[in-house]
VOBA-1610 file (N, C-alpha, C; in pm, whole numbers, padded with zeros to 5 digits, always signed):
BEGIN
Met+17751-05067+11288Met+17615-05049+11341Met+17519-05126+11250Asn+17441-05216+11313Asn+17347-05295+11235Asn+17219-05215+11212Ser+17131-05275+11138Ser+17008-05206+11098Ser+16918-05175+11217Asn+16915-05264+11317Asn+16829-05239+11433Asn+16878-05120+11514Glu+17008-05113+11531Glu+17065-05001+11604Glu+17042-04868+11532Glu+17058-04873+11398Glu+17033-04750+11319Glu+16888-04706+11331Lys+16799-04802+11329Lys+16656-04772+11339Lys+16624-04710+11474Leu+16684-04765+11580Leu+16660-04711+11713Leu+16717-04570+11728Leu+16833-04549+11667Leu+16895-04417+11674Leu+16809-04312+11604Arg+16757-04348+11487Arg+16669-04256+11412Arg+16544-04223+11493Glu+16488-04323+11555Glu+16367-04304+11636Glu+16395-04212+11754Phe+16512-04231+11816Phe+16551-04149+11929Phe+16569-04002+11887Val+16636-03981+11776Val+16658-03843+11726Val+16526-03776+11691Arg+16438-03854+11626Arg+16311-03796+11586Arg+16228-03756+11706Lys+16223-03840+11806Lys+16142-03809+11923Lys+16207-03703+12011Thr+16337-03702+12019Thr+16406-03612+12110Thr+16426-03472+12052Phe+16469-03464+11927Phe+16506-03334+11869Phe+16407-03283+11764Val+16373-03368+11669Val+16289-03324+11558Val+16151-03285+11606Lys+16092-03366+11693Lys+15958-03337+11742Lys+15955-03204+11819Gln+16059-03181+11899Gln+16066-03057+11975Gln+16082-02936+11882Met+16166-02951+11780Met+16184-02841+11684Met+16055-02809+11610Leu+15981-02914+11571Leu+15854-02892+11501Leu+15753-02821+11591Gln+15751-02857+11716Gln+15658-02792+11809Gln+15693-02643+11826Glu+15824-02614+11836Glu+15866-02473+11848Glu+15830-02393+11724Gln+15850-02450+11607Gln+15815-02381+11483Gln+15664-02358+11473Lys+15589-02459+11520Lys+15444-02445+11517Lys+15398-02332+11608Lys+15458-02323+11728Lys+15424-02215+11821Lys+15459-02079+11761Lys+15576-02071+11700Lys+15620-01946+11638Lys+15526-01905+11525Phe+15485-02003+11444Phe+15393-01975+11333Phe+15259-01924+11384Leu+15206-01991+11488Leu+15078-01949+11544Leu+15087-01809+11605His+15201-01779+11669His+15220-01645+11726His+15223-01538+11616Glu+15293-01566+11508Glu+15299-01471+11396Glu+15161-01449+11336Gln+15082-01558+11327Gln+14948-01546+11272Gln+14861-01457+11360Lys+14875-01472+11493Lys+14798-01389+11585Lys+14838-01242+11571Val+14968-01216+11561Val+15016-01079+11545Val+14964-01018+11415Arg+14971-01095+11307Arg+14923-01044+11179Arg+14773-01016+11182Ser+14698-01105+11246Ser+14553-01082+11257Ser+14523-00956+11337Tyr+14600-00934+11444Tyr+14581-00816+11527Tyr+14613-00689+11448Val+14722-00691+11372Val+14760-00575+11291Val+14656-00546+11184Arg+14607-00653+11119Arg+14502-00635+11018Arg+14378-00572+11079Ala+14344-00615+11200Ala+14226-00559+11267Ala+14246-00411+11295Leu+14366-00372+11337Leu+14395-00230+11362Leu+14386-00148+11235Ile+14442-00202+11127Ile+14438-00130+10998Ile+14295-00114+10951Thr+14216-00220+10963Thr+14076-00213+10921Thr+13999-00110+11003Glu+14024-00109+11133Glu+13957-00013+11221Glu+13996+00131+11185Ala+14124+00152+11157Ala+14170+00286+11121Ala+14110+00331+10989Lys+14101+00239+10894Lys+14041+00273+10764Lys+13895+00311+10780Glu+13824+00237+10865Glu+13682+00267+10887Glu+13664+00403+10951Glu+13757+00442+11040Glu+13745+00570+11109Glu+13763+00689+11016Ile+13857+00676+10921Ile+13887+00790+10834Ile+13827+00778+10695Ser+13758+00668+10668Ser+13704+00649+10533Ser+13601+00754+10498Cys+13536+00810+10600Cys+13432+00909+10575Cys+13487+01050+10563Thr+13615+01067+10589Thr+13671+01202+10588Thr+13788+01220+10494Val+13873+01118+10478Val+13986+01132+10386Val+13936+01129+10243Ile+13981+01223+10163Ile+13934+01236+10026Ile+14004+01134+09939Thr+13930+01042+09881Thr+13985+00946+09786Thr+13918+00966+09653Glu+13999+00977+09549Glu+13947+01013+09418Glu+13858+00905+09360Ala+13879+00778+09395Ala+13806+00669+09333Ala+13657+00675+09362Arg+13622+00718+09483Arg+13479+00716+09517Arg+13420+00856+09532Asp+13488+00956+09479Asp+13436+01092+09486Asp+13296+01102+09425Met+13284+01048+09304Met+13158+01063+09231Met+13059+00953+09266Ala+13110+00832+09295Ala+13021+00718+09315Ala+12949+00724+09449Asn+13017+00769+09554Asn+12960+00767+09689Asn+12961+00905+09751Pro+12856+00983+09732Pro+12850+01115+09797Pro+12852+01100+09948His+12920+01191+10014His+12932+01189+10159His+12806+01248+10223Pro+12769+01203+10344Pro+12652+01262+10410Pro+12665+01411+10437Ser+12790+01462+10443Ser+12811+01605+10468Ser+12830+01680+10337Thr+12751+01784+10316Thr+12767+01867+10197Thr+12905+01934+10196Gly+12955+01968+10314Gly+13086+02031+10322Gly+13196+01942+10267Ile+13190+01811+10297Ile+13290+01717+10247Ile+13276+01702+10095Asn+13154+01699+10045Asn+13134+01687+09900Asn+13192+01808+09827Lys+13172+01927+09882Lys+13230+02047+09821Lys+13382+02044+09831Leu+13434+01990+09941Leu+13579+01979+09957Leu+13638+01882+09855Arg+13570+01771+09832Arg+13616+01676+09731Arg+13631+01744+09595Asp+13534+01825+09561Asp+13539+01894+09433Asp+13659+01988+09427Ala+13684+02061+09536Ala+13796+02156+09538Ala+13930+02083+09528Ile+13947+01975+09603Ile+14074+01903+09602Ile+14096+01834+09467Arg+13990+01782+09409Arg+14002+01717+09278Arg+14057+01814+09174Lys+14013+01939+09180Lys+14060+02038+09084Lys+14201+02087+09117Ala+14234+02091+09246Ala+14362+02150+09287Ala+14479+02053+09284Lys+14452+01922+09293Lys+14559+01823+09305Lys+14663+01830+09194Pro+14626+01839+09066Pro+14729+01840+08962Pro+14827+01956+08977Ser+14777+02075+09009Ser+14865+02192+09023Ser+14956+02177+09144Ile+14900+02131+09257Ile+14981+02116+09378Ile+15091+02012+09357Lys+15056+01899+09297Lys+15154+01793+09276Lys+15265+01839+09181Ser+15227+01902+09071Ser+15325+01947+08972Ser+15423+02047+09033Lys+15371+02147+09104Lys+15456+02250+09163Lys+15545+02191+09274Phe+15489+02103+09355Phe+15565+02045+09466Phe+15681+01959+09414Gln+15654+01875+09314Gln+15754+01781+09269Gln+15855+01842+09171Gln+15842+01970+09145Gln+15948+02041+09072Gln+16065+02075+09164Leu+16042+02073+09294Leu+16144+02112+09392Leu+16229+01989+09428Thr+16331+01965+09350Thr+16411+01844+09369Thr+16553+01872+09416Ser+16590+01998+09433Ser+16727+02028+09475Ser+16753+01986+09619Ser+16656+02009+09707Ser+16673+01972+09848Ser+16537+01956+09914Ser+16538+01880+10023Ser+16414+01861+10099Ser+16371+01990+10168Asn+16466+02082+10192Asn+16432+02209+10256Asn+16335+02290+10170Gln+16351+02282+10040Gln+16261+02354+09950Gln+16119+02301+09962Arg+16107+02169+09965Arg+15973+02108+09973Arg+15911+02130+10111Glu+15993+02128+10215Glu+15941+02155+10349Glu+15891+02299+10359Ser+15966+02392+10301Ser+15923+02532+10299Ser+15794+02549+10220Phe+15785+02478+10108Phe+15664+02480+10026Phe+15543+02437+10108Ser+15556+02324+10177Ser+15444+02270+10256Ser+15403+02366+10367Asn+15502+02419+10439Asn+15471+02509+10551Asn+15401+02636+10503His+15450+02696+10397His+15392+02820+10346His+15253+02796+10287Leu+15236+02684+10216Leu+15105+02657+10154Leu+14999+02630+10260Leu+15030+02548+10360Leu+14932+02519+10466Leu+14900+02644+10547Ala+15001+02725+10575Ala+14977+02850+10649Ala+14888+02944+10567Ala+14905+02944+10437Ala+14823+03030+10350Ala+14677+02987+10355Phe+14652+02856+10362Phe+14513+02808+10368Phe+14451+02838+10504Val+14530+02834+10609Val+14478+02874+10740Val+14434+03020+10737Arg+14518+03106+10679Arg+14482+03248+10667Arg+14360+03266+10578Leu+14352+03188+10472Leu+14239+03201+10379Leu+14107+03176+10450Phe+14098+03069+10528Phe+13972+03037+10596Phe+13940+03142+10702Asp+14043+03194+10769Asp+14019+03301+10867Asp+13963+03425+10798Gln+14018+03459+10682Gln+13971+03577+10608Gln+13829+03556+10556Leu+13801+03436+10506Leu+13667+03408+10455Leu+13563+03415+10567Asp+13597+03362+10684Asp+13505+03368+10798Asp+13482+03513+10841Ala+13590+03592+10842Ala+13577+03733+10883Ala+13492+03811+10784Leu+13512+03788+10655Leu+13436+03858+10552Leu+13289+03816+10555Ser+13263+03688+10580Ser+13125+03641+10587Ser+13053+03704+10705Ala+13121+03713+10820Ala+13061+03775+10937Ala+13032+03922+10912Ser+13124+03991+10844Ser+13105+04132+10812Ser+12989+04151+10716Ala+12979+04060+10616Ala+12871+04071+10518Ala+12735+04050+10584Asn+12727+03956+10677Asn+12601+03931+10747Asn+12560+04054+10829Lys+12657+04119+10892Lys+12629+04238+10971Lys+12579+04352+10882Asp+12643+04367+10764Asp+12600+04470+10669Asp+12459+04445+10619Asp+12426+04316+10597Asp+12291+04282+10550Asp+12187+04322+10654Val+12217+04294+10782Val+12124+04331+10889Val+12108+04482+10895Ser+12218+04556+10883Ser+12213+04702+10888Ser+12131+04756+10772Ala+12146+04694+10654Ala+12071+04740+10537Ala+11921+04718+10556Val+11885+04604+10613Val+11743+04576+10638Val+11687+04675+10740Asp+11765+04701+10847Asp+11721+04796+10948Asp+11702+04934+10887Ser+11792+04972+10796Ser+11782+05103+10734Ser+11657+05114+10648Glu+11626+05007+10573Glu+11506+05008+10489Glu+11380+05016+10574Leu+11385+04955+10692Leu+11267+04956+10779Leu+11260+05081+10864Gly+11365+05165+10858Gly+11366+05287+10937Gly+11407+05263+11080Leu+11476+05147+11106Leu+11517+05117+11241Leu+11648+05187+11273Pro+11674+05225+11400Pro+11798+05295+11435Pro+11915+05199+11437Asp+12036+05253+11413Asp+12158+05174+11426Asp+12187+05153+11573Glu+12275+05053+11600Glu+12313+05025+11738Glu+12386+05145+11795Gly+12351+05183+11915Gly+12417+05295+11981Gly+12346+05426+11959Glu+12254+05435+11861Glu+12180+05558+11836Glu+12051+05557+11915Gly+11997+05676+11934Gly+11870+05685+12004Gly+11759+05627+11921Ser+11659+05578+11986Ser+11549+05513+11915Ser+11465+05617+11844Ser+11424+05584+11720Ser+11337+05673+11644Ser+11192+05632+11656Leu+11163+05540+11751Leu+11027+05493+11768Leu+10961+05570+11882Glu+10839+05601+11863Glu+10760+05665+11968Glu+10640+05577+11997Gly+10637+05527+12121Gly+10524+05440+12158Gly+10526+05308+12086Gly+10646+05264+12039Gly+10656+05135+11974Gly+10624+05139+11827Ala+10602+05255+11768Ala+10566+05263+11625Ala+10666+05351+11554Leu+10679+05333+11423Leu+10769+05415+11343Leu+10714+05556+11332Gln+10806+05655+11326Gln+10762+05793+11308Gln+10700+05810+11171Ala+10595+05887+11168Ala+10525+05911+11042Ala+10606+06006+10955Pro+10601+05994+10821Pro+10673+06086+10732Pro+10610+06224+10738Pro+10687+06329+10703Pro+10632+06464+10706Pro+10519+06479+10605Pro+10428+06572+10628Pro+10317+06593+10534Pro+10369+06629+10396Asp+10287+06606+10293Asp+10328+06631+10154Asp+10359+06778+10131Asp+10281+06871+10192Asp+10305+07013+10167Asp+10439+07058+10222Glu+10481+07001+10337Glu+10612+07036+10393Glu+10724+06985+10303Leu+10709+06862+10249Leu+10809+06805+10161Leu+10823+06888+10035Glu+10711+06931+09977Glu+10715+07014+09857Glu+10784+07147+09885Lys+10760+07203+10003Lys+10821+07331+10038Lys+10973+07316+10048Glu+11021+07204+10110Glu+11165+07181+10120Glu+11228+07170+09982Ile+11165+07098+09891Ile+11219+07081+09756Ile+11226+07216+09684Glu+11119+07299+09696Glu+11118+07429+09631Glu+11229+07518+09685Asp+11254+07512+09818Asp+11361+07593+09879Asp+11497+07552+09824Glu+11520+07419+09810Glu+11649+07373+09758Glu+11668+07417+09614Ile+11564+07408+09532Ile+11573+07450+09392Ile+11600+07599+09383Gly+11532+07677+09469Gly+11551+07822+09469Gly+11694+07859+09506Gln+11752+07788+09603Gln+11891+07816+09643Gln+11987+07785+09529Asp+11964+07676+09456Asp+12052+07641+09344Asp+12046+07746+09235Ile+11925+07796+09204Ile+11909+07899+09100Ile+11977+08027+09142Gln+11961+08065+09268Gln+12022+08188+09319Gln+12174+08180+09313Leu+12231+08064+09353Leu+12376+08048+09350Leu+12429+08056+09208Glu+12360+07994+09114Glu+12404+07998+08974Glu+12400+08139+08920Ser+12299+08218+08958Ser+12287+08357+08913Ser+12401+08442+08966Ile+12437+08421+09095Ile+12547+08497+09156Ile+12679+08468+09086Leu+12704+08340+09058Leu+12828+08302+08991Leu+12836+08361+08852Arg+12725+08364+08783Arg+12724+08420+08648Arg+12752+08570+08651Glu+12696+08639+08750Glu+12719+08784+08760Glu+12864+08815+08795Leu+12926+08736+08881Leu+13063+08762+08921Leu+13164+08709+08820Asp+13119+08634+08721Asp+13206+08580+08617Asp+13323+08503+08678Val+13291+08407+08766Val+13391+08329+08834Val+13460+08235+08735Glu+13594+08233+08742Glu+13670+08146+08654Glu+13685+08010+08721Leu+13600+07917+08682Leu+13598+07787+08746Leu+13720+07703+08712Glu+13787+07739+08601Glu+13900+07655+08564Glu+14016+07670+08661Asn+14017+07781+08743Asn+14123+07798+08842Asn+14086+07739+08977Asp+13966+07684+08987Asp+13920+07625+09113Asp+13999+07497+09140Pro+14057+07482+09260Pro+14132+07359+09292Pro+14050+07233+09276Glu+13920+07243+09310Glu+13834+07126+09296Glu+13819+07086+09151Val+13811+07186+09063Val+13797+07158+08921Val+13925+07094+08868Glu+14040+07149+08914Glu+14166+07094+08869Glu+14182+06949+08916Lys+14132+06922+09039Lys+14144+06788+09093Lys+14061+06689+09011Asn+13949+06735+08955Asn+13861+06649+08878Asn+13876+06671+08729Asp+13990+06723+08688Asp+14013+06754+08548Asp+14034+06623+08471Ile+13932+06580+08400Ile+13936+06453+08328Ile+14035+06459+08212Ile+14040+06575+08143Ile+14130+06588+08028Ile+14275+06575+08071Ser+14310+06639+08182Ser+14448+06631+08232Ser+14483+06487+08271Asp+14386+06419+08333Asp+14411+06280+08371Asp+14435+06193+08248Glu+14359+06221+08142Glu+14377+06143+08019Glu+14515+06167+07959Ile+14560+06294+07962Ile+14692+06325+07909Ile+14800+06255+07990Ala+14785+06255+08122Ala+14883+06189+08208Ala+14886+06039+08181Asn+14766+05981+08160Asn+14761+05838+08132Asn+14828+05805+07998Glu+14811+05896+07900Glu+14874+05875+07770Glu+15027+05881+07783Lys+15076+05976+07863Lys+15220+05986+07883Lys+15273+05860+07952Glu+15199+05809+08052Glu+15241+05688+08121Glu+15242+05569+08027Ser+15141+05566+07938Ser+15134+05458+07841Ser+15252+05463+07744Glu+15286+05584+07697Glu+15401+05600+07608Glu+15530+05559+07678Lys+15541+05591+07807Lys+15658+05554+07882Lys+15671+05402+07893Asn+15557+05336+07913Asn+15560+05190+07920Asn+15598+05127+07787Lys+15552+05188+07678Lys+15586+05136+07546Lys+15736+05150+07521Ala+15794+05258+07571Ala+15937+05282+07549Ala+16024+05185+07628Met+15969+05124+07734Met+16046+05029+07814Met+16070+04901+07735Thr+16188+04847+07750Thr+16218+04719+07684Thr+16148+04606+07759Gln+16140+04492+07693Gln+16076+04378+07755Gln+16152+04333+07880Val+16284+04346+07877Val+16364+04309+07994Val+16330+04399+08112Glu+16317+04530+08087Glu+16282+04623+08193Glu+16144+04593+08250Lys+16051+04557+08162Lys+15917+04521+08208Lys+15921+04396+08296Asp+16002+04300+08254Asp+16013+04176+08333Asp+16073+04205+08470Val+16173+04292+08475Val+16236+04326+08602Val+16137+04396+08694Glu+16059+04492+08639Glu+15959+04562+08719Glu+15853+04465+08772Lys+15814+04374+08686Lys+15714+04275+08728Lys+15767+04188+08841Lys+15894+04147+08830Lys+15953+04061+08932Lys+15968+04136+09065Lys+16000+04265+09059Lys+16012+04343+09181Lys+15878+04348+09255Lys+15773+04373+09180Lys+15640+04378+09240Lys+15601+04241+09296Gln+15632+04136+09221Gln+15598+04001+09264Gln+15676+03961+09389Glu+15802+04004+09397Glu+15884+03971+09513Glu+15827+04034+09640Thr+15776+04156+09626Thr+15712+04221+09741Thr+15591+04141+09788Glu+15511+04094+09694Glu+15393+04015+09728Glu+15433+03882+09792Arg+15541+03823+09742Arg+15587+03696+09798Arg+15638+03713+09941Glu+15706+03824+09967Glu+15755+03849+10102Glu+15638+03867+10198Glu+15534+03935+10154Glu+15414+03950+10238Glu+15348+03814+10259Phe+15348+03731+10156Phe+15288+03598+10164Phe+15359+03512+10268Gly+15493+03523+10275Gly+15570+03441+10367Gly+15604+03508+10497Ser+15539+03620+10527Ser+15570+03694+10649Ser+15544+03609+10773Gly+15645+03602+10859Gly+15630+03528+10984Gly+15661+03380+10974Ile+15695+03332+10854Ile+15723+03190+10836Ile+15864+03175+10779Glu+15947+03101+10848Glu+16082+03079+10801Glu+16086+02963+10703Gly+16187+02966+10616Gly+16201+02858+10520Gly+16270+02903+10393Asp+16300+02806+10309Asp+16368+02833+10183Asp+16283+02925+10094Ser+16348+03024+10032Ser+16276+03122+09950Ser+16219+03060+09822Thr+16291+02964+09766Thr+16240+02898+09645Thr+16112+02823+09675Gly+16111+02750+09786Gly+15988+02680+09825Gly+15875+02776+09854Arg+15908+02891+09917Arg+15806+02993+09945Arg+15748+03047+09816Asn+15834+03079+09718Asn+15787+03134+09591Asn+15698+03034+09517Gln+15737+02907+09521Gln+15658+02804+09454Gln+15523+02788+09523Ala+15522+02797+09655Ala+15395+02789+09729Ala+15306+02908+09697Phe+15365+03026+09683Phe+15290+03147+09648Phe+15221+03130+09514Asp+15295+03082+09414Asp+15236+03061+09281Asp+15127+02954+09285Thr+15153+02847+09360Thr+15055+02738+09369Thr+14927+02786+09437Phe+14940+02860+09544Phe+14822+02908+09617Phe+14736+02998+09529Asn+14800+03083+09448Asn+14724+03169+09358Asn+14650+03089+09252Leu+14705+02973+09215Leu+14640+02889+09115Leu+14516+02817+09170Val+14522+02774+09295Val+14417+02686+09349Val+14327+02753+09451Gln+14358+02874+09491Gln+14282+02941+09597Gln+14132+02947+09566Ser+14099+02983+09444Ser+13957+03002+09409Ser+13877+02874+09419Tyr+13940+02757+09396Tyr+13868+02630+09407Tyr+13812+02612+09548Phe+13891+02650+09647Phe+13851+02631+09786Phe+13760+02744+09834Ser+13794+02869+09801Ser+13715+02981+09850Ser+13574+02979+09788Asp+13563+02946+09660Asp+13432+02942+09595Asp+13342+02837+09659Asn+13396+02717+09679Asn+13316+02610+09740Asn+13284+02640+09885Tyr+13377+02700+09958Tyr+13354+02730+10099Tyr+13247+02837+10115Leu+13251+02939+10028Leu+13152+03047+10037Leu+13013+03002+09994Asp+13004+02890+09922Asp+12873+02835+09885Asp+12800+02778+10006Leu+12875+02747+10111Leu+12817+02682+10229Leu+12762+02786+10326Asp+12647+02756+10385Asp+12587+02845+10485Asp+12577+02777+10621Asp+12563+02644+10620Asp+12551+02569+10745Asp+12685+02568+10819Lys+12682+02596+10950Lys+12805+02603+11030Lys+12877+02469+11035Asp+12801+02359+11046Asp+12863+02227+11051Asp+12933+02194+10920Asp+12871+02229+10807Asp+12934+02205+10677Asp+13063+02285+10663Lys+13061+02410+10709Lys+13182+02492+10702Lys+13293+02434+10789Phe+13254+02387+10908Phe+13353+02329+10999Phe+13417+02205+10938Met+13335+02117+10879Met+13386+01996+10817Met+13477+02029+10700Phe+13436+02126+10619Phe+13517+02166+10502Phe+13654+02216+10548Lys+13655+02307+10642Lys+13779+02370+10685Lys+13870+02268+10756Lys+13814+02190+10845Lys+13894+02095+10924Lys+13960+01991+10833Trp+13880+01929+10746Trp+13934+01821+10665Trp+14008+01871+10543Ala+13992+01996+10506Ala+14072+02053+10397Ala+14219+02056+10438Leu+14247+02108+10556Leu+14385+02116+10603Leu+14444+01976+10624Tyr+14363+01885+10676Tyr+14411+01749+10701Tyr+14447+01679+10570Asn+14359+01688+10472Asn+14382+01620+10345Asn+14493+01685+10264Leu+14507+01816+10273Leu+14619+01882+10206Leu+14752+01834+10264Lys+14756+01818+10396Lys+14879+01765+10459Lys+14906+01623+10412Leu+14803+01540+10402Leu+14821+01403+10353Leu+14871+01402+10210Leu+14816+01489+10126Leu+14860+01496+09987Leu+15009+01530+09978Leu+15049+01632+10051Leu+15189+01674+10047Leu+15282+01564+10097Asp+15240+01492+10201Asp+15321+01381+10252Asp+15332+01269+10147Ser+15222+01241+10077Ser+15226+01135+09976Ser+15313+01175+09857Tyr+15311+01304+09821Tyr+15397+01350+09711Tyr+15544+01344+09751Glu+15572+01367+09877Glu+15710+01357+09926Glu+15759+01212+09917Glu+15670+01117+09948Glu+15708+00976+09941Glu+15731+00932+09797Glu+15651+00986+09705Glu+15668+00951+09564Glu+15798+01007+09507Leu+15838+01121+09558Leu+15954+01190+09503Leu+16082+01138+09570Thr+16174+01084+09490Thr+16298+01030+09545Thr+16417+01081+09465Pro+16446+01211+09474Pro+16559+01264+09397Pro+16694+01223+09453Gln+16696+01167+09575Gln+16824+01133+09636Gln+16878+00998+09589Leu+16803+00924+09507Leu+16851+00795+09459Leu+16973+00813+09370Glu+17075+00733+09395Glu+17196+00742+09314Glu+17184+00655+09190Gln+17243+00700+09083Gln+17242+00621+08961Gln+17338+00503+08975Pro+17302+00388+08918Pro+17392+00272+08928Pro+17521+00297+08852Asn+17626+00240+08901Asn+17757+00255+08838Asn+17769+00154+08726Ile+17757+00200+08603Ile+17762+00111+08486Ile+17895+00132+08417Glu+17971+00028+08405Glu+18103+00038+08344Glu+18093+00050+08193Asn+18190+00117+08137Asn+18200+00131+07993Asn+18242-00002+07933Pro+18162-00059+07842Pro+18194-00193+07789Pro+18315-00192+07697Thr+18359-00075+07650Thr+18472-00074+07555Thr+18605-00088+07628
//
C-alpha cells in the first residue's frame, strides 16, 4: 500500500467511524450534564424548603429564625445532642437495639408534648377559676350569685362580729367540757394517726434498716424499682429491652431541655412549630447517628509476618 492509499484509508476511517463516535460521546456528555444540572436544581430546591426548619448547629447563633419556637427548639437540641448521640452509639451489638432506642425515644417525646399541652390547659382553667373566685363569680354549673347584674353585698359588720363571737364561745365551751370529763386524748384514733413522735421512731427504724443493708442489696432494690419504671416507659411499644432501657435513661437526661423551652412559649403557632419540628429533627439526628455508626465492618485479614 502506497502513501496515497494509506492517506485515503485514514481519511475514510476518520470520517466514517471516528467522527460518528465523537458525536455520540458528545451527545452522551451533554445528556449527563443536563441530568446533573437537573439533580442540582432539585437538591437546591429541597435545601431551600427545609433550611428554615431543619436545625443546623453552624447557624444556630448567627441567624435567628423568624419563629421564636424554632429558636427555643435550637437551644434544646443543642443541649441534648451530645447525650443522645453518646447513648445511641453505645448500642453496637445489633441494629435491633438501636431501632428499639429510636422508637421508644420518639414515642416518649410524643407523650411528653401531649402531657405538657394537657397540663397547660389545666393550669389555664385553674387560673380562670381562681380569678372568678376572687371576684366572687360562681363556678360553672352553679347558680348565679348575682342579683340584678351586681355582686351580692357582704353582711353587715354587726352580723359578722356576732358570728365570730358565737364560734369563739363554742370553742371555749367545748374545751371546758373536755377538761371536766378528763378525756384521754392519747387514746383518740385521730391523735394516734397524727402522732409525730411515733412517725419519727418508725422513720428511725427504717433508716437503721437501710444502713444494715449491704451495698449489693441496695443496688438490687434500686434496679427493681428502675425496671418497673422502664416497663411503664416502654408500655405498648415492642422492641429490644436494652434499647428501651437506654432510651429511658436518655430521655430522663434531656427531657428538661425540651419541656422548659416549650413551657416558655405562650403563642400557639410557636408551640406548634416547636413540637412539629422537634420530632422531625430528632428523627433526622437518629438517622444520621445510624449512618455514622458502622459496627458491622469486618476487620481486614492481616497475615502474621513471622
